[in-house]
PyMOL Python script that loads the backbone (N, CA, C, O; Angstrom):
from pymol import cmd

cmd.read_pdbstr("""\
ATOM      1  N   MET A   1     -43.286 -25.333  39.021  1.00  0.00           N
ATOM      2  CA  MET A   1     -43.031 -24.852  40.356  1.00  0.00           C
ATOM      3  C   MET A   1     -43.109 -23.340  40.350  1.00  0.00           C
ATOM      4  O   MET A   1     -42.528 -22.679  39.490  1.00  0.00           O
ATOM      5  N   SER A   2     -43.813 -22.812  41.292  1.00  0.00           N
ATOM      6  CA  SER A   2     -43.958 -21.374  41.401  1.00  0.00           C
ATOM      7  C   SER A   2     -43.212 -20.893  42.634  1.00  0.00           C
ATOM      8  O   SER A   2     -43.329 -21.476  43.712  1.00  0.00           O
ATOM      9  N   ILE A   3     -42.451 -19.833  42.465  1.00  0.00           N
ATOM     10  CA  ILE A   3     -41.705 -19.275  43.581  1.00  0.00           C
ATOM     11  C   ILE A   3     -42.151 -17.840  43.799  1.00  0.00           C
ATOM     12  O   ILE A   3     -42.103 -17.018  42.883  1.00  0.00           O
ATOM     13  N   ILE A   4     -42.582 -17.546  45.008  1.00  0.00           N
ATOM     14  CA  ILE A   4     -42.937 -16.185  45.376  1.00  0.00           C
ATOM     15  C   ILE A   4     -41.718 -15.605  46.064  1.00  0.00           C
ATOM     16  O   ILE A   4     -41.312 -16.088  47.121  1.00  0.00           O
ATOM     17  N   ARG A   5     -41.135 -14.581  45.480  1.00  0.00           N
ATOM     18  CA  ARG A   5     -39.879 -14.046  45.967  1.00  0.00           C
ATOM     19  C   ARG A   5     -40.056 -12.839  46.879  1.00  0.00           C
ATOM     20  O   ARG A   5     -39.123 -12.053  47.044  1.00  0.00           O
ATOM     21  N   GLU A   6     -41.220 -12.679  47.468  1.00  0.00           N
ATOM     22  CA  GLU A   6     -41.468 -11.534  48.334  1.00  0.00           C
ATOM     23  C   GLU A   6     -41.378 -11.962  49.794  1.00  0.00           C
ATOM     24  O   GLU A   6     -42.064 -12.888  50.226  1.00  0.00           O
ATOM     25  N   ILE A   7     -40.526 -11.279  50.541  1.00  0.00           N
ATOM     26  CA  ILE A   7     -40.367 -11.561  51.958  1.00  0.00           C
ATOM     27  C   ILE A   7     -40.613 -10.262  52.711  1.00  0.00           C
ATOM     28  O   ILE A   7     -40.038  -9.223  52.386  1.00  0.00           O
ATOM     29  N   LYS A   8     -41.453 -10.332  53.698  1.00  0.00           N
ATOM     30  CA  LYS A   8     -41.777  -9.147  54.479  1.00  0.00           C
ATOM     31  C   LYS A   8     -41.055  -9.238  55.824  1.00  0.00           C
ATOM     32  O   LYS A   8     -41.222 -10.211  56.559  1.00  0.00           O
ATOM     33  N   ILE A   9     -40.256  -8.225  56.139  1.00  0.00           N
ATOM     34  CA  ILE A   9     -39.516  -8.169  57.391  1.00  0.00           C
ATOM     35  C   ILE A   9     -40.287  -7.291  58.374  1.00  0.00           C
ATOM     36  O   ILE A   9     -40.630  -6.151  58.061  1.00  0.00           O
ATOM     37  N   VAL A  10     -40.549  -7.818  59.539  1.00  0.00           N
ATOM     38  CA  VAL A  10     -41.285  -7.089  60.561  1.00  0.00           C
ATOM     39  C   VAL A  10     -40.315  -6.756  61.694  1.00  0.00           C
ATOM     40  O   VAL A  10     -39.581  -7.622  62.170  1.00  0.00           O
ATOM     41  N   ASN A  11     -40.318  -5.509  62.115  1.00  0.00           N
ATOM     42  CA  ASN A  11     -39.484  -5.059  63.244  1.00  0.00           C
ATOM     43  C   ASN A  11     -37.997  -5.339  63.040  1.00  0.00           C
ATOM     44  O   ASN A  11     -37.370  -5.978  63.885  1.00  0.00           O
ATOM     45  N   GLY A  12     -37.442  -4.883  61.962  1.00  0.00           N
ATOM     46  CA  GLY A  12     -36.006  -5.045  61.772  1.00  0.00           C
ATOM     47  C   GLY A  12     -35.621  -4.927  60.320  1.00  0.00           C
ATOM     48  O   GLY A  12     -36.457  -4.679  59.451  1.00  0.00           O
ATOM     49  N   SER A  13     -34.358  -5.106  60.077  1.00  0.00           N
ATOM     50  CA  SER A  13     -33.867  -5.091  58.709  1.00  0.00           C
ATOM     51  C   SER A  13     -33.075  -6.366  58.480  1.00  0.00           C
ATOM     52  O   SER A  13     -32.598  -7.002  59.420  1.00  0.00           O
ATOM     53  N   LEU A  14     -32.948  -6.719  57.239  1.00  0.00           N
ATOM     54  CA  LEU A  14     -32.278  -7.966  56.899  1.00  0.00           C
ATOM     55  C   LEU A  14     -31.455  -7.764  55.648  1.00  0.00           C
ATOM     56  O   LEU A  14     -31.957  -7.255  54.646  1.00  0.00           O
ATOM     57  N   ASN A  15     -30.213  -8.153  55.696  1.00  0.00           N
ATOM     58  CA  ASN A  15     -29.335  -8.052  54.541  1.00  0.00           C
ATOM     59  C   ASN A  15     -29.045  -9.418  53.949  1.00  0.00           C
ATOM     60  O   ASN A  15     -28.159  -9.547  53.104  1.00  0.00           O
ATOM     61  N   GLU A  16     -29.761 -10.420  54.366  1.00  0.00           N
ATOM     62  CA  GLU A  16     -29.540 -11.791  53.933  1.00  0.00           C
ATOM     63  C   GLU A  16     -30.373 -12.091  52.693  1.00  0.00           C
ATOM     64  O   GLU A  16     -31.526 -11.672  52.596  1.00  0.00           O
ATOM     65  N   LYS A  17     -29.788 -12.816  51.750  1.00  0.00           N
ATOM     66  CA  LYS A  17     -30.539 -13.282  50.586  1.00  0.00           C
ATOM     67  C   LYS A  17     -31.250 -14.575  50.960  1.00  0.00           C
ATOM     68  O   LYS A  17     -30.787 -15.313  51.829  1.00  0.00           O
ATOM     69  N   PHE A  18     -32.355 -14.844  50.318  1.00  0.00           N
ATOM     70  CA  PHE A  18     -33.094 -16.073  50.567  1.00  0.00           C
ATOM     71  C   PHE A  18     -33.227 -16.948  49.330  1.00  0.00           C
ATOM     72  O   PHE A  18     -33.728 -18.069  49.418  1.00  0.00           O
ATOM     73  N   TYR A  19     -32.780 -16.448  48.168  1.00  0.00           N
ATOM     74  CA  TYR A  19     -32.896 -17.201  46.926  1.00  0.00           C
ATOM     75  C   TYR A  19     -31.580 -17.151  46.170  1.00  0.00           C
ATOM     76  O   TYR A  19     -30.849 -16.162  46.228  1.00  0.00           O
ATOM     77  N   CYS A  20     -31.293 -18.227  45.466  1.00  0.00           N
ATOM     78  CA  CYS A  20     -30.086 -18.306  44.649  1.00  0.00           C
ATOM     79  C   CYS A  20     -30.186 -17.319  43.490  1.00  0.00           C
ATOM     80  O   CYS A  20     -31.221 -17.222  42.832  1.00  0.00           O
ATOM     81  N   ASP A  21     -29.108 -16.593  43.251  1.00  0.00           N
ATOM     82  CA  ASP A  21     -29.093 -15.638  42.143  1.00  0.00           C
ATOM     83  C   ASP A  21     -29.118 -16.331  40.786  1.00  0.00           C
ATOM     84  O   ASP A  21     -29.532 -15.728  39.796  1.00  0.00           O
ATOM     85  N   LEU A  22     -28.681 -17.592  40.722  1.00  0.00           N
ATOM     86  CA  LEU A  22     -28.666 -18.305  39.439  1.00  0.00           C
ATOM     87  C   LEU A  22     -29.956 -19.066  39.164  1.00  0.00           C
ATOM     88  O   LEU A  22     -30.614 -18.836  38.150  1.00  0.00           O
ATOM     89  N   CYS A  23     -30.314 -19.972  40.065  1.00  0.00           N
ATOM     90  CA  CYS A  23     -31.442 -20.868  39.788  1.00  0.00           C
ATOM     91  C   CYS A  23     -32.755 -20.404  40.420  1.00  0.00           C
ATOM     92  O   CYS A  23     -33.809 -20.964  40.119  1.00  0.00           O
ATOM     93  N   SER A  24     -32.710 -19.409  41.276  1.00  0.00           N
ATOM     94  CA  SER A  24     -33.883 -18.838  41.954  1.00  0.00           C
ATOM     95  C   SER A  24     -34.543 -19.787  42.959  1.00  0.00           C
ATOM     96  O   SER A  24     -35.649 -19.517  43.428  1.00  0.00           O
ATOM     97  N   TYR A  25     -33.880 -20.886  43.292  1.00  0.00           N
ATOM     98  CA  TYR A  25     -34.403 -21.769  44.325  1.00  0.00           C
ATOM     99  C   TYR A  25     -34.105 -21.168  45.696  1.00  0.00           C
ATOM    100  O   TYR A  25     -33.134 -20.427  45.851  1.00  0.00           O
ATOM    101  N   PRO A  26     -34.936 -21.482  46.691  1.00  0.00           N
ATOM    102  CA  PRO A  26     -34.686 -20.933  48.028  1.00  0.00           C
ATOM    103  C   PRO A  26     -33.409 -21.512  48.644  1.00  0.00           C
ATOM    104  O   PRO A  26     -33.063 -22.671  48.416  1.00  0.00           O
ATOM    105  N   LEU A  27     -32.731 -20.692  49.416  1.00  0.00           N
ATOM    106  CA  LEU A  27     -31.570 -21.148  50.166  1.00  0.00           C
ATOM    107  C   LEU A  27     -32.103 -21.848  51.412  1.00  0.00           C
ATOM    108  O   LEU A  27     -32.823 -21.246  52.208  1.00  0.00           O
ATOM    109  N   LEU A  28     -31.748 -23.119  51.577  1.00  0.00           N
ATOM    110  CA  LEU A  28     -32.314 -23.896  52.667  1.00  0.00           C
ATOM    111  C   LEU A  28     -31.298 -24.290  53.729  1.00  0.00           C
ATOM    112  O   LEU A  28     -31.603 -24.260  54.921  1.00  0.00           O
ATOM    113  N   SER A  29     -30.115 -24.651  53.315  1.00  0.00           N
ATOM    114  CA  SER A  29     -29.131 -25.171  54.255  1.00  0.00           C
ATOM    115  C   SER A  29     -28.093 -24.112  54.614  1.00  0.00           C
ATOM    116  O   SER A  29     -27.996 -23.065  53.973  1.00  0.00           O
ATOM    117  N   GLN A  30     -27.330 -24.411  55.641  1.00  0.00           N
ATOM    118  CA  GLN A  30     -26.241 -23.517  56.025  1.00  0.00           C
ATOM    119  C   GLN A  30     -25.240 -23.387  54.879  1.00  0.00           C
ATOM    120  O   GLN A  30     -24.704 -22.305  54.639  1.00  0.00           O
ATOM    121  N   LYS A  31     -24.988 -24.497  54.168  1.00  0.00           N
ATOM    122  CA  LYS A  31     -24.070 -24.463  53.018  1.00  0.00           C
ATOM    123  C   LYS A  31     -24.597 -23.530  51.935  1.00  0.00           C
ATOM    124  O   LYS A  31     -23.822 -22.812  51.303  1.00  0.00           O
ATOM    125  N   ASP A  32     -25.920 -23.534  51.714  1.00  0.00           N
ATOM    126  CA  ASP A  32     -26.520 -22.619  50.735  1.00  0.00           C
ATOM    127  C   ASP A  32     -26.217 -21.164  51.102  1.00  0.00           C
ATOM    128  O   ASP A  32     -25.808 -20.375  50.250  1.00  0.00           O
ATOM    129  N   PHE A  33     -26.418 -20.820  52.355  1.00  0.00           N
ATOM    130  CA  PHE A  33     -26.196 -19.436  52.789  1.00  0.00           C
ATOM    131  C   PHE A  33     -24.713 -19.065  52.732  1.00  0.00           C
ATOM    132  O   PHE A  33     -24.370 -17.942  52.365  1.00  0.00           O
ATOM    133  N   GLU A  34     -23.831 -20.007  53.093  1.00  0.00           N
ATOM    134  CA  GLU A  34     -22.389 -19.739  53.032  1.00  0.00           C
ATOM    135  C   GLU A  34     -21.944 -19.473  51.597  1.00  0.00           C
ATOM    136  O   GLU A  34     -21.226 -18.508  51.334  1.00  0.00           O
ATOM    137  N   LYS A  35     -22.372 -20.329  50.673  1.00  0.00           N
ATOM    138  CA  LYS A  35     -21.971 -20.159  49.271  1.00  0.00           C
ATOM    139  C   LYS A  35     -22.628 -18.934  48.665  1.00  0.00           C
ATOM    140  O   LYS A  35     -22.038 -18.286  47.801  1.00  0.00           O
ATOM    141  N   SER A  36     -23.828 -18.604  49.096  1.00  0.00           N
ATOM    142  CA  SER A  36     -24.495 -17.408  48.586  1.00  0.00           C
ATOM    143  C   SER A  36     -23.718 -16.150  48.960  1.00  0.00           C
ATOM    144  O   SER A  36     -23.589 -15.232  48.151  1.00  0.00           O
ATOM    145  N   LYS A  37     -23.204 -16.111  50.178  1.00  0.00           N
ATOM    146  CA  LYS A  37     -22.426 -14.947  50.613  1.00  0.00           C
ATOM    147  C   LYS A  37     -21.136 -14.804  49.815  1.00  0.00           C
ATOM    148  O   LYS A  37     -20.741 -13.697  49.449  1.00  0.00           O
ATOM    149  N   GLU A  38     -20.482 -15.934  49.549  1.00  0.00           N
ATOM    150  CA  GLU A  38     -19.185 -15.874  48.876  1.00  0.00           C
ATOM    151  C   GLU A  38     -19.281 -15.896  47.355  1.00  0.00           C
ATOM    152  O   GLU A  38     -18.518 -15.209  46.676  1.00  0.00           O
ATOM    153  N   TYR A  39     -20.225 -16.692  46.807  1.00  0.00           N
ATOM    154  CA  TYR A  39     -20.288 -16.893  45.356  1.00  0.00           C
ATOM    155  C   TYR A  39     -21.602 -16.436  44.713  1.00  0.00           C
ATOM    156  O   TYR A  39     -21.773 -16.584  43.503  1.00  0.00           O
ATOM    157  N   ASP A  40     -22.524 -15.889  45.492  1.00  0.00           N
ATOM    158  CA  ASP A  40     -23.823 -15.432  44.977  1.00  0.00           C
ATOM    159  C   ASP A  40     -24.623 -16.547  44.309  1.00  0.00           C
ATOM    160  O   ASP A  40     -25.308 -16.319  43.312  1.00  0.00           O
ATOM    161  N   CYS A  41     -24.528 -17.751  44.865  1.00  0.00           N
ATOM    162  CA  CYS A  41     -25.331 -18.869  44.356  1.00  0.00           C
ATOM    163  C   CYS A  41     -25.500 -19.898  45.468  1.00  0.00           C
ATOM    164  O   CYS A  41     -24.775 -19.869  46.462  1.00  0.00           O
ATOM    165  N   CYS A  42     -26.451 -20.801  45.298  1.00  0.00           N
ATOM    166  CA  CYS A  42     -26.677 -21.849  46.290  1.00  0.00           C
ATOM    167  C   CYS A  42     -25.564 -22.900  46.199  1.00  0.00           C
ATOM    168  O   CYS A  42     -24.728 -22.860  45.296  1.00  0.00           O
ATOM    169  N   TYR A  43     -25.570 -23.821  47.134  1.00  0.00           N
ATOM    170  CA  TYR A  43     -24.527 -24.849  47.188  1.00  0.00           C
ATOM    171  C   TYR A  43     -24.563 -25.742  45.942  1.00  0.00           C
ATOM    172  O   TYR A  43     -23.510 -26.093  45.410  1.00  0.00           O
ATOM    173  N   ASP A  44     -25.757 -26.111  45.472  1.00  0.00           N
ATOM    174  CA  ASP A  44     -25.867 -26.938  44.260  1.00  0.00           C
ATOM    175  C   ASP A  44     -25.278 -26.229  43.049  1.00  0.00           C
ATOM    176  O   ASP A  44     -24.530 -26.835  42.281  1.00  0.00           O
ATOM    177  N   CYS A  45     -25.605 -24.952  42.869  1.00  0.00           N
ATOM    178  CA  CYS A  45     -25.058 -24.194  41.738  1.00  0.00           C
ATOM    179  C   CYS A  45     -23.553 -24.014  41.893  1.00  0.00           C
ATOM    180  O   CYS A  45     -22.816 -24.032  40.907  1.00  0.00           O
ATOM    181  N   TYR A  46     -23.100 -23.839  43.133  1.00  0.00           N
ATOM    182  CA  TYR A  46     -21.657 -23.747  43.376  1.00  0.00           C
ATOM    183  C   TYR A  46     -20.965 -25.021  42.908  1.00  0.00           C
ATOM    184  O   TYR A  46     -19.966 -24.956  42.192  1.00  0.00           O
ATOM    185  N   LEU A  47     -21.490 -26.186  43.311  1.00  0.00           N
ATOM    186  CA  LEU A  47     -20.877 -27.457  42.915  1.00  0.00           C
ATOM    187  C   LEU A  47     -20.941 -27.668  41.405  1.00  0.00           C
ATOM    188  O   LEU A  47     -19.999 -28.190  40.808  1.00  0.00           O
ATOM    189  N   THR A  48     -22.045 -27.265  40.792  1.00  0.00           N
ATOM    190  CA  THR A  48     -22.238 -27.488  39.363  1.00  0.00           C
ATOM    191  C   THR A  48     -21.431 -26.520  38.502  1.00  0.00           C
ATOM    192  O   THR A  48     -20.848 -26.926  37.497  1.00  0.00           O
ATOM    193  N   PHE A  49     -21.391 -25.255  38.883  1.00  0.00           N
ATOM    194  CA  PHE A  49     -20.800 -24.240  38.016  1.00  0.00           C
ATOM    195  C   PHE A  49     -19.541 -23.559  38.569  1.00  0.00           C
ATOM    196  O   PHE A  49     -18.584 -23.345  37.825  1.00  0.00           O
ATOM    197  N   ALA A  50     -19.531 -23.224  39.833  1.00  0.00           N
ATOM    198  CA  ALA A  50     -18.484 -22.339  40.355  1.00  0.00           C
ATOM    199  C   ALA A  50     -17.251 -23.055  40.894  1.00  0.00           C
ATOM    200  O   ALA A  50     -16.142 -22.534  40.775  1.00  0.00           O
ATOM    201  N   GLU A  51     -17.417 -24.223  41.475  1.00  0.00           N
ATOM    202  CA  GLU A  51     -16.299 -24.862  42.165  1.00  0.00           C
ATOM    203  C   GLU A  51     -15.086 -25.078  41.264  1.00  0.00           C
ATOM    204  O   GLU A  51     -13.956 -24.800  41.665  1.00  0.00           O
ATOM    205  N   SER A  52     -15.313 -25.561  40.075  1.00  0.00           N
ATOM    206  CA  SER A  52     -14.190 -25.843  39.170  1.00  0.00           C
ATOM    207  C   SER A  52     -13.651 -24.583  38.488  1.00  0.00           C
ATOM    208  O   SER A  52     -12.616 -24.632  37.822  1.00  0.00           O
ATOM    209  N   ARG A  53     -14.347 -23.463  38.652  1.00  0.00           N
ATOM    210  CA  ARG A  53     -13.935 -22.196  38.020  1.00  0.00           C
ATOM    211  C   ARG A  53     -13.927 -21.057  39.029  1.00  0.00           C
ATOM    212  O   ARG A  53     -14.379 -19.953  38.728  1.00  0.00           O
ATOM    213  N   ARG A  54     -13.420 -21.321  40.212  1.00  0.00           N
ATOM    214  CA  ARG A  54     -13.478 -20.318  41.280  1.00  0.00           C
ATOM    215  C   ARG A  54     -12.878 -18.975  40.866  1.00  0.00           C
ATOM    216  O   ARG A  54     -13.477 -17.928  41.111  1.00  0.00           O
ATOM    217  N   VAL A  55     -11.700 -18.999  40.241  1.00  0.00           N
ATOM    218  CA  VAL A  55     -11.047 -17.742  39.841  1.00  0.00           C
ATOM    219  C   VAL A  55     -11.875 -17.052  38.767  1.00  0.00           C
ATOM    220  O   VAL A  55     -12.137 -15.853  38.861  1.00  0.00           O
ATOM    221  N   ASP A  56     -12.291 -17.802  37.742  1.00  0.00           N
ATOM    222  CA  ASP A  56     -13.127 -17.222  36.683  1.00  0.00           C
ATOM    223  C   ASP A  56     -14.441 -16.705  37.255  1.00  0.00           C
ATOM    224  O   ASP A  56     -14.925 -15.645  36.858  1.00  0.00           O
ATOM    225  N   TRP A  57     -15.018 -17.464  38.195  1.00  0.00           N
ATOM    226  CA  TRP A  57     -16.282 -17.069  38.813  1.00  0.00           C
ATOM    227  C   TRP A  57     -16.130 -15.733  39.530  1.00  0.00           C
ATOM    228  O   TRP A  57     -16.972 -14.846  39.392  1.00  0.00           O
ATOM    229  N   LYS A  58     -15.051 -15.596  40.298  1.00  0.00           N
ATOM    230  CA  LYS A  58     -14.800 -14.348  41.023  1.00  0.00           C
ATOM    231  C   LYS A  58     -14.572 -13.183  40.054  1.00  0.00           C
ATOM    232  O   LYS A  58     -14.804 -12.026  40.404  1.00  0.00           O
ATOM    233  N   ASN A  59     -14.114 -13.497  38.828  1.00  0.00           N
ATOM    234  CA  ASN A  59     -13.893 -12.472  37.809  1.00  0.00           C
ATOM    235  C   ASN A  59     -15.125 -12.223  36.938  1.00  0.00           C
ATOM    236  O   ASN A  59     -15.057 -11.478  35.959  1.00  0.00           O
ATOM    237  N   GLY A  60     -16.255 -12.849  37.297  1.00  0.00           N
ATOM    238  CA  GLY A  60     -17.501 -12.546  36.606  1.00  0.00           C
ATOM    239  C   GLY A  60     -18.043 -13.597  35.658  1.00  0.00           C
ATOM    240  O   GLY A  60     -19.107 -13.396  35.073  1.00  0.00           O
ATOM    241  N   TRP A  61     -17.337 -14.727  35.484  1.00  0.00           N
ATOM    242  CA  TRP A  61     -17.845 -15.772  34.594  1.00  0.00           C
ATOM    243  C   TRP A  61     -19.141 -16.342  35.140  1.00  0.00           C
ATOM    244  O   TRP A  61     -19.261 -16.582  36.341  1.00  0.00           O
ATOM    245  N   ARG A  62     -20.108 -16.558  34.263  1.00  0.00           N
ATOM    246  CA  ARG A  62     -21.355 -17.238  34.603  1.00  0.00           C
ATOM    247  C   ARG A  62     -21.706 -18.174  33.463  1.00  0.00           C
ATOM    248  O   ARG A  62     -21.289 -17.933  32.330  1.00  0.00           O
ATOM    249  N   PRO A  63     -22.458 -19.232  33.724  1.00  0.00           N
ATOM    250  CA  PRO A  63     -22.814 -20.179  32.659  1.00  0.00           C
ATOM    251  C   PRO A  63     -23.690 -19.517  31.601  1.00  0.00           C
ATOM    252  O   PRO A  63     -24.396 -18.543  31.866  1.00  0.00           O
ATOM    253  N   GLU A  64     -23.623 -20.075  30.398  1.00  0.00           N
ATOM    254  CA  GLU A  64     -24.474 -19.587  29.310  1.00  0.00           C
ATOM    255  C   GLU A  64     -25.940 -19.755  29.699  1.00  0.00           C
ATOM    256  O   GLU A  64     -26.291 -20.665  30.449  1.00  0.00           O
ATOM    257  N   LYS A  65     -26.780 -18.881  29.191  1.00  0.00           N
ATOM    258  CA  LYS A  65     -28.198 -18.912  29.542  1.00  0.00           C
ATOM    259  C   LYS A  65     -28.855 -20.237  29.179  1.00  0.00           C
ATOM    260  O   LYS A  65     -29.723 -20.717  29.907  1.00  0.00           O
ATOM    261  N   THR A  66     -28.446 -20.838  28.053  1.00  0.00           N
ATOM    262  CA  THR A  66     -29.050 -22.118  27.661  1.00  0.00           C
ATOM    263  C   THR A  66     -28.653 -23.230  28.628  1.00  0.00           C
ATOM    264  O   THR A  66     -29.486 -24.063  28.985  1.00  0.00           O
ATOM    265  N   LYS A  67     -27.396 -23.251  29.053  1.00  0.00           N
ATOM    266  CA  LYS A  67     -26.948 -24.259  30.023  1.00  0.00           C
ATOM    267  C   LYS A  67     -27.640 -24.062  31.364  1.00  0.00           C
ATOM    268  O   LYS A  67     -28.027 -25.033  32.015  1.00  0.00           O
ATOM    269  N   LEU A  68     -27.794 -22.827  31.771  1.00  0.00           N
ATOM    270  CA  LEU A  68     -28.468 -22.538  33.026  1.00  0.00           C
ATOM    271  C   LEU A  68     -29.940 -22.940  32.951  1.00  0.00           C
ATOM    272  O   LEU A  68     -30.477 -23.515  33.898  1.00  0.00           O
ATOM    273  N   ARG A  69     -30.588 -22.640  31.833  1.00  0.00           N
ATOM    274  CA  ARG A  69     -31.996 -23.021  31.651  1.00  0.00           C
ATOM    275  C   ARG A  69     -32.154 -24.537  31.709  1.00  0.00           C
ATOM    276  O   ARG A  69     -33.068 -25.038  32.364  1.00  0.00           O
ATOM    277  N   ASP A  70     -31.270 -25.274  31.029  1.00  0.00           N
ATOM    278  CA  ASP A  70     -31.317 -26.738  31.053  1.00  0.00           C
ATOM    279  C   ASP A  70     -31.094 -27.273  32.465  1.00  0.00           C
ATOM    280  O   ASP A  70     -31.749 -28.226  32.887  1.00  0.00           O
ATOM    281  N   TYR A  71     -30.170 -26.655  33.187  1.00  0.00           N
ATOM    282  CA  TYR A  71     -29.897 -27.062  34.566  1.00  0.00           C
ATOM    283  C   TYR A  71     -31.125 -26.845  35.451  1.00  0.00           C
ATOM    284  O   TYR A  71     -31.473 -27.715  36.250  1.00  0.00           O
ATOM    285  N   ILE A  72     -31.777 -25.701  35.316  1.00  0.00           N
ATOM    286  CA  ILE A  72     -32.966 -25.408  36.121  1.00  0.00           C
ATOM    287  C   ILE A  72     -34.090 -26.378  35.778  1.00  0.00           C
ATOM    288  O   ILE A  72     -34.794 -26.842  36.675  1.00  0.00           O
ATOM    289  N   LEU A  73     -34.270 -26.691  34.507  1.00  0.00           N
ATOM    290  CA  LEU A  73     -35.304 -27.655  34.110  1.00  0.00           C
ATOM    291  C   LEU A  73     -35.014 -29.035  34.700  1.00  0.00           C
ATOM    292  O   LEU A  73     -35.931 -29.710  35.168  1.00  0.00           O
ATOM    293  N   LEU A  74     -33.762 -29.455  34.683  1.00  0.00           N
ATOM    294  CA  LEU A  74     -33.378 -30.733  35.273  1.00  0.00           C
ATOM    295  C   LEU A  74     -33.629 -30.718  36.782  1.00  0.00           C
ATOM    296  O   LEU A  74     -34.145 -31.689  37.336  1.00  0.00           O
ATOM    297  N   LYS A  75     -33.272 -29.639  37.432  1.00  0.00           N
ATOM    298  CA  LYS A  75     -33.479 -29.503  38.870  1.00  0.00           C
ATOM    299  C   LYS A  75     -34.971 -29.568  39.208  1.00  0.00           C
ATOM    300  O   LYS A  75     -35.361 -30.208  40.185  1.00  0.00           O
ATOM    301  N   GLN A  76     -35.795 -28.911  38.406  1.00  0.00           N
ATOM    302  CA  GLN A  76     -37.239 -28.956  38.613  1.00  0.00           C
ATOM    303  C   GLN A  76     -37.771 -30.372  38.438  1.00  0.00           C
ATOM    304  O   GLN A  76     -38.605 -30.836  39.216  1.00  0.00           O
ATOM    305  N   LYS A  77     -37.281 -31.047  37.415  1.00  0.00           N
ATOM    306  CA  LYS A  77     -37.731 -32.411  37.154  1.00  0.00           C
ATOM    307  C   LYS A  77     -37.327 -33.341  38.291  1.00  0.00           C
ATOM    308  O   LYS A  77     -38.132 -34.159  38.736  1.00  0.00           O
ATOM    309  N   LEU A  78     -36.105 -33.226  38.760  1.00  0.00           N
ATOM    310  CA  LEU A  78     -35.641 -34.070  39.856  1.00  0.00           C
ATOM    311  C   LEU A  78     -36.407 -33.802  41.139  1.00  0.00           C
ATOM    312  O   LEU A  78     -36.646 -34.720  41.923  1.00  0.00           O
ATOM    313  N   ASN A  79     -36.790 -32.564  41.356  1.00  0.00           N
ATOM    314  CA  ASN A  79     -37.525 -32.215  42.564  1.00  0.00           C
ATOM    315  C   ASN A  79     -39.005 -32.566  42.487  1.00  0.00           C
ATOM    316  O   ASN A  79     -39.673 -32.639  43.518  1.00  0.00           O
ATOM    317  N   SER A  80     -39.522 -32.781  41.296  1.00  0.00           N
ATOM    318  CA  SER A  80     -40.956 -33.030  41.168  1.00  0.00           C
ATOM    319  C   SER A  80     -41.301 -34.498  40.957  1.00  0.00           C
ATOM    320  O   SER A  80     -42.445 -34.898  41.174  1.00  0.00           O
ATOM    321  N   GLU A  81     -40.346 -35.295  40.542  1.00  0.00           N
ATOM    322  CA  GLU A  81     -40.615 -36.696  40.275  1.00  0.00           C
ATOM    323  C   GLU A  81     -40.290 -37.555  41.483  1.00  0.00           C
ATOM    324  O   GLU A  81     -39.368 -37.280  42.250  1.00  0.00           O
ATOM    325  N   GLU A  82     -41.080 -38.599  41.619  1.00  0.00           N
ATOM    326  CA  GLU A  82     -40.797 -39.561  42.661  1.00  0.00           C
ATOM    327  C   GLU A  82     -39.695 -40.472  42.155  1.00  0.00           C
ATOM    328  O   GLU A  82     -39.767 -40.985  41.038  1.00  0.00           O
ATOM    329  N   ILE A  83     -38.699 -40.668  42.957  1.00  0.00           N
ATOM    330  CA  ILE A  83     -37.583 -41.530  42.558  1.00  0.00           C
ATOM    331  C   ILE A  83     -37.934 -42.963  42.881  1.00  0.00           C
ATOM    332  O   ILE A  83     -38.305 -43.277  44.012  1.00  0.00           O
ATOM    333  N   LYS A  84     -37.821 -43.833  41.895  1.00  0.00           N
ATOM    334  CA  LYS A  84     -38.143 -45.256  42.079  1.00  0.00           C
ATOM    335  C   LYS A  84     -36.846 -46.038  42.181  1.00  0.00           C
ATOM    336  O   LYS A  84     -35.986 -45.957  41.303  1.00  0.00           O
ATOM    337  N   TRP A  85     -36.716 -46.778  43.238  1.00  0.00           N
ATOM    338  CA  TRP A  85     -35.552 -47.623  43.453  1.00  0.00           C
ATOM    339  C   TRP A  85     -35.936 -49.054  43.146  1.00  0.00           C
ATOM    340  O   TRP A  85     -36.881 -49.587  43.727  1.00  0.00           O
ATOM    341  N   ASP A  86     -35.216 -49.671  42.246  1.00  0.00           N
ATOM    342  CA  ASP A  86     -35.504 -51.065  41.881  1.00  0.00           C
ATOM    343  C   ASP A  86     -34.720 -52.020  42.742  1.00  0.00           C
ATOM    344  O   ASP A  86     -34.834 -53.235  42.579  1.00  0.00           O
TER     345      ASP A  86
END
""", "prot")
cmd.dss("prot")
cmd.show_as("cartoon", "prot")
cmd.util.cbc("prot")
cmd.orient("prot")
């Protein structure tokens, strides 16, 4: 999956983020934007990493790079494969 992180603003300024600081996926839902403002990550990353460690997260804790890499690979795989229901 390729992500182009360039956004061009015409006639105005924007202080809103459009991508998760952790997984680099685009923010799509209202929940994504809400969690991005408060926790600097999308809703999925919030549920996976930040929710159970809110205090630590606010104090700067972030997942290890290997865990984050594995999470992103899993997310890519889930988003690219067709789910088969038996």
